[in-house]
N, C-alpha and C positions, 0 to 999 in steps of 0.2 A: 298104292294106286294113285296116279296123277289124274285129277279131275279138272275139266274146264280150261279156261285161258287160251282157247283156240285162236282168237283174234290176235292176242299179244304174241303168241308163239309164231303165228304166221308172219307177222311183221318182222319179228326178230330173225326168222329164218331167211326172209328176203334180204334183210340188211346183211346178214352173214354171207349170203351168196354173192353180194356185190364185190367182195374181195378187195375192197378199198377202205380207206379210213372211215369208220363209223363211230358215232358217239351217242349213246342213249342214256336217259335217266329213267330210273324205275323207283317210284315212290308211292307211299300210301301209309295208312295207319298201321300201328304195330299189330302183329299176328295175322295180317291179311294175306300172307303167302308170297311176299316179294322174293325172299331168299329161295323158297321152294321153286318158284318160277324160274329164277336165274339158274339154279342148280340143274333143273330139268333141261333147260336150253343148253347149258354148257357141258352136260354129261357126255364123256367120250371125246371131247374136243380139247385142243391145246388151250389151256386156261391158267391164268394166275389169279387166284381168289384171295383178296386181302380184306379181312374183316377189321375195319377201323375200330380202335379202342377208345374208351373214355380217359385213358391214362395219358401220360406226357407225350410230347412230340418225339422224344428220343425212343420211348417205348414203342411207339407206332412205327418209327423207322426200322427198329430192330425186328418187329413182326413182319414188315414188308420184306426185309432182307431174308427172313426165314422162309417166307412163302416163295420168293424167287428161287431160293436154294432148293426147295422141294421140287419146283418146276424143272430146274436144271439138272438135278440129281447130284449136285455137289455144293459145298458151302460157299457162300459169298456174303460180304458185308459192305454196305454202301455208306459213305460218309454224309450223304445228304439225299433229300427226296429228289432233287433234280437229277442227280447221278443215277438213282434207281429208275426214275422214269425214262431217262435216256437209254438205259440198258434194255428196258422193256420194249422201247421203240426199235432198237436194233434187232431184238428177237423176232420182231414182226415184219421186218423188211422183205423177207422172202416167202414167208408162210403165214397164213391167218392165225392171229393170236387174240384171245379174249382176255382183257384185263378188267377185273371186277373190283371196285372199291365199295364194299358193303358198309352201310351206315356211315356214309361219307360225312354227314354233318358233325359227327363226333370229332373228326380230325379238323375239318375246315373251320369250325368255331374256335378252335384253340389258338389259331395264329392269325385271326382277323383276315381270313381269305388269302393269306400268302400262298397256301397250297394251290388254291384256284388260279392264282396268277402264274404260278410255275406251270401248271397244266396247260393254261392258255398259251403260254410261250412255246411249250413243247409241241402242242397241236398246230400252232401257226407256222412254226419254222422247221421242225424236225420230223414230224409225223405225217406230213401231207402226202408223201409218196409211199407210206407204209401200208400194211394190211392189218393195222391195229383196230380192234373193236373194243372201245372203252365203254364200260357201264358203271355209272355212279348210282347207288341206291341209297334210300334214306327213309326213315319213319317220321322225321320232322317235316310235315307237309309245308309249313310256312317257310322253313329255311330252304327247302328244295325249290319252291316256287319263287322265292325272293333272292336267296343267296346263290342259286345255281342258274335258274331260268330267267331271273329278273334282269331288267335293263342295266342295273348297277353292278351286276356280277361280271367278273372278268371272263366268264365262260359264255356269256350271252351271245347268241348268234352262231355258236359253233356246234350246237346239239342237232343231230339229224333225226332224232325221234324221242318223244317223251311219253312215258307210260305211267299214268296215275292208276295204280292197281286198286280196284274197288272190291268190296266184299262180293261174294257170289250172289246172284239173284235167286229168286225163289226156286227156279227150275233146277239150276245147278246144285243148289243146296240140297234139294231132294234126292240127288244122286248119291249122297252120303248115307241115306237111310232108305234104300230101294224097296225094302219089304214093308215099309209103313204105308198106311192109308194116306190118301192125299191130304186129309184134314190134319193128320199127325205130322206129315211132311211140312205143312204150312206152319204148324206150331213150332216145330224144330227151327224153321227159318226165323220165326218171331222171337225165339229164345236166343239164337246165336247171331242173328243179324247177318248170316252168310259168311262169318269169319271162319276160314278153313281150320284154324287151330282148335276152335271150339267144336266145330262139326265133327272133327275126327274123334272126339271123345264119346260121341253118341253111338250106341250099339243097337242096331235095329233087330237084333235077336232077342231083346227084352223090351218090355213095355215102355212107353213114354214116361209113365210115372216112375218106374224103376230108374230110368236114366236121369230124371230130374233129382230124385232122392240121392243118387250116387254122385252125380257130377256137380250139382249146385247146392242142394239143400242138405249138405253135410259140411260141417265146419272144417273137416280135414281135406275137402276136395279143392282142386286147383281153382275152379271157377267161383267158389264161395268168396274168396278174397280178391278175385280178378279185378273188380272195379277199383278197389282201393289201390291195388298194386299198379294198375295202369296209371292212375292219377299220380302216384308217387313218382313214376318214371317221367311224367311230364311237368308236374307242378310241385311247389314247396308247401303251399297252404292247402293241404289235402282236405282238412276238415271244412274249410270254407267252400271249396268246390263241391264236396259231398252234400253240404247243406243246400247249395243252389240246385243241384240235381234232384235232391229229394223234394224241394219245393216245386220244381217243374213237374216231377212225376205225380205230385199230389193234385195237379190241376191248375197251377199258377202259370199264366201265359204272358202277362204283362210285367214289365220291369218293376213297377211299384209293388205288385203282388209278390213277385219272387223275392225282392229285397226284404219285404216285411216278414215273410215266413222263414226265410233263411237267416235273418238277423244280420243283414249286410246293408250298409248305407246305400241309398239309391244312387248317389253320385259316384260311388266306387264300383257298383255292380257292372256297368258296361265293360270295364277292363277285364273282369273275370269271364263274363259271357263271351267276349270276343276271343279270349284264349281257348275256351271250350269249343268255340266255333272253328277256330283254326285247326284243331286236331280232329274235327269231324264228329264231335259228340253231340252238339246242339246246332240247330239252325232256326231261321225265322221263315215261316211260311206266310205268304200273302195271297189273298183271294185273287184268282186270275182276273186281270184287267183292273185291279184296284190299286190304290196307293200304298206305299210302304207303311203308312200310319196304321193301316188296318191289320198289319202283320201280327202274328203271335209266335212266341218262342215255344219250342218243343225239343225233346230229346230225340234226335234223329238216328243215333246209333242204337239199334234194336237190342243189343245185349245190355247196354247201359239202361235202356228203358225197362227191360224185363227185370234186371237186377234191382233197379230202384223201385219197381212196382211190387215185386214179390219178396226179395231177399231182405231189403232194408226194414220192411215193416214186420218181418217175422224173425228178426235176429235172435231174440231170446229163445224162441221155440227151436230154432236150428241149433244154437250153441248148446242147449240143454239136451239135445238128442231126441226131441219129441216130434220131429217133423213127419216121420212116417205115420204116426197116429193122427196128426193134425191135417195132413195133406188133403184129405177129402172134404175138409171144412174150410180151409183157408187158401187153397190153391185151385182145386178142380172147379168149384163153382164160379171162379172169377176168370178162368182161362178164355171163355168166349168173349167176355167184356174186354179183356186185354187185347185179344186178337182182332177186335173190330177195326182199329186203325191200321194194324199190320196188314189185314186183308185188303184194305184200301190201297196200301202200297203195292201189294201183290197184283191187284187189278190194274194199277197204273203200269207196272212193269209188263204185264201181259199186253196191254194196249200198245205200249211203246215198242215192244220187241217182237211180239209173236202174232198179234191179231191181224186178220185180213181186214184192213181198213177201207172204207168207201171213198177216202180222199187222202191226199198226201199229208203225212203227219205234221202238225204244227206244234203246239205246246200242250202239255198235259199237266193237270193240277187239280185243285179243289176250289170251290167257290162258296162263300157264305155272306150273309148280310141280314140286317133286320128288315122284316117285311111290314110295311104299313097296312097292306091289304089283309094279310093273314094274321097280323098282330102277334108276331113271334119271330124269333131268330131262326132262319132257315139255312140249311147247308146241303150242297150237292157234293156227294162223296168223290165223284170222278167227273172231270170235264176234259174233253179232248177237242181242240179246235183245229180246223183245217188250215193248211199252210197257204192255200190259194183262194179261199172263199170265206164267207161268214158261217158256213155250216159247222155244226158241233155235235159231238156225242156227249150226252150227259147220263149219269148213271147212279144207281143206288147199290151199295155193297153191304152185305149182311153176313156175319159169321155167327150163326145161331142155328139151333135145332129146328125151329119152326120154318115151314115152307114160306117163301115169299109169294105174296098174292097181288091182285090187281090194285090194291090200295097203294102200293109203292108206285105203280104206274100213274095213278091219279095224282099223287104227290109230285112226281117228277114233271108232269105236265103243268101243274100249277106253279112249280118252282121255275120252270123255263120261262114263264111269262114274267116272273119277278126278275129273273136274270137279264133277259133281253139281250141285245147286241149280237144276235145270231140270225142266220138265214133259216135253214132247215135244221130242226133238232131231231137227232136219232136217240133212242132210249135203250141203253144197255144195262142189264141187271146181273149182278154177281151174287150167288148164294152158296153158302157152305152146304146147305141141304138142297132139296129139290124145289120145284115151283108148284104152286097150286094150279088146279085145272083152269080157273078163270083167266089167269094171266097167260097160261100156255095157249089157250084158245085165241086170245087176242094177238099173240105173237105169231101164231100160225097164219093169220089173215092180214098181217101188217108188217111189211118189210122194214119199217123204221124201229121195230122192237126186236131186240135180241136177248136171249137168256143164256147165262153161263153158270153151270155148277162148278164146284171146285175141281171135280174130276175133269171137266172140259178144259180148264186152263192148265192142267198138268199133263194133258194128252197131246200137246203140240209137238 
């Protein structure tokens, strides 16, 4: 069953219908579903699908010749890539033809962009009147953005659409486990980070606990070693990157803290951090309206965050086969704590994509600062600013069993005075559970207050 990607498919279909030369890039982190999207789009259509290999240029040329042979129905062998590309253009002069080069960076990196130069020449001079639809895909986000889309790339300016394929949001992720409660759907999202390959492993015919014990907390499962395997595909110094991620997962947010706990020199840490940032594993979040100096580092890839939070610290228990007995003590009691920040991300997605907003959407984020008045560090979980005024929505987000009460409203009102910089403040609250009668009564009599349970944000 194919789930989601309606916007991407709609744009691809429109491009296909133009019946003229089109050139798209499809890129994103590994396992995010790029190839599945392309296969779904090309299904039943004239298509040459070439999966680039990490092997030699000669091996890649032989594989391309083989795929062209499959398309033609008889054997052909090309002496060079330029001859193979010219043949593909000829096949597309009278009828629409899709040519996919999957994991293009594998090939392009081998010849210092010579392949890109060949493609550029073909597109500029021989394919202009064709009906070719060229698709280049890749998991190396930095290469696709710099080596294909960047100004220094021979292909710059020739692409007619670019698709950065992102993980599914909380709502589409929930479609993989339709029988689960909204709370369990949210936890599945917090575990998988919306990565289709991981979501497919979850069976909503069994409990969340059973899924976790089978798919992650078992040393023979695919996802148990997924973090390390993913790092091996991207980096050579896997142990160093693992130590950095473990340090961030343990609560370190500043470079000096991360370096100290990870055992990495502060001067060399930025290079590692930037590489993790390039592949979408970590990012730096900054309080809305504040300077970069106030930013903190976090693991933004939710699967990596979950793995670092639960798997790494329980390695011995998992490897010894004792996780089933230990689960109720070392996992279940911590799930709500872990889901706190995840639920904040879900609330932001709801505001950005699905909520009925009182003003045009501006920016959405988080705000925190030290308060001289309240004599403590304060944080507003969700802030949404208007695009046309100083109005803002601020809110509290809680993934816990206890009902949220009017104390949270009092806090938000006091925090709004500390934050400043806005015209009218609206107060939105998101709760895993229900709300207490005192805050419900205030919300019923004040349009500036809105209450959302987890069921509400899954029912859009």
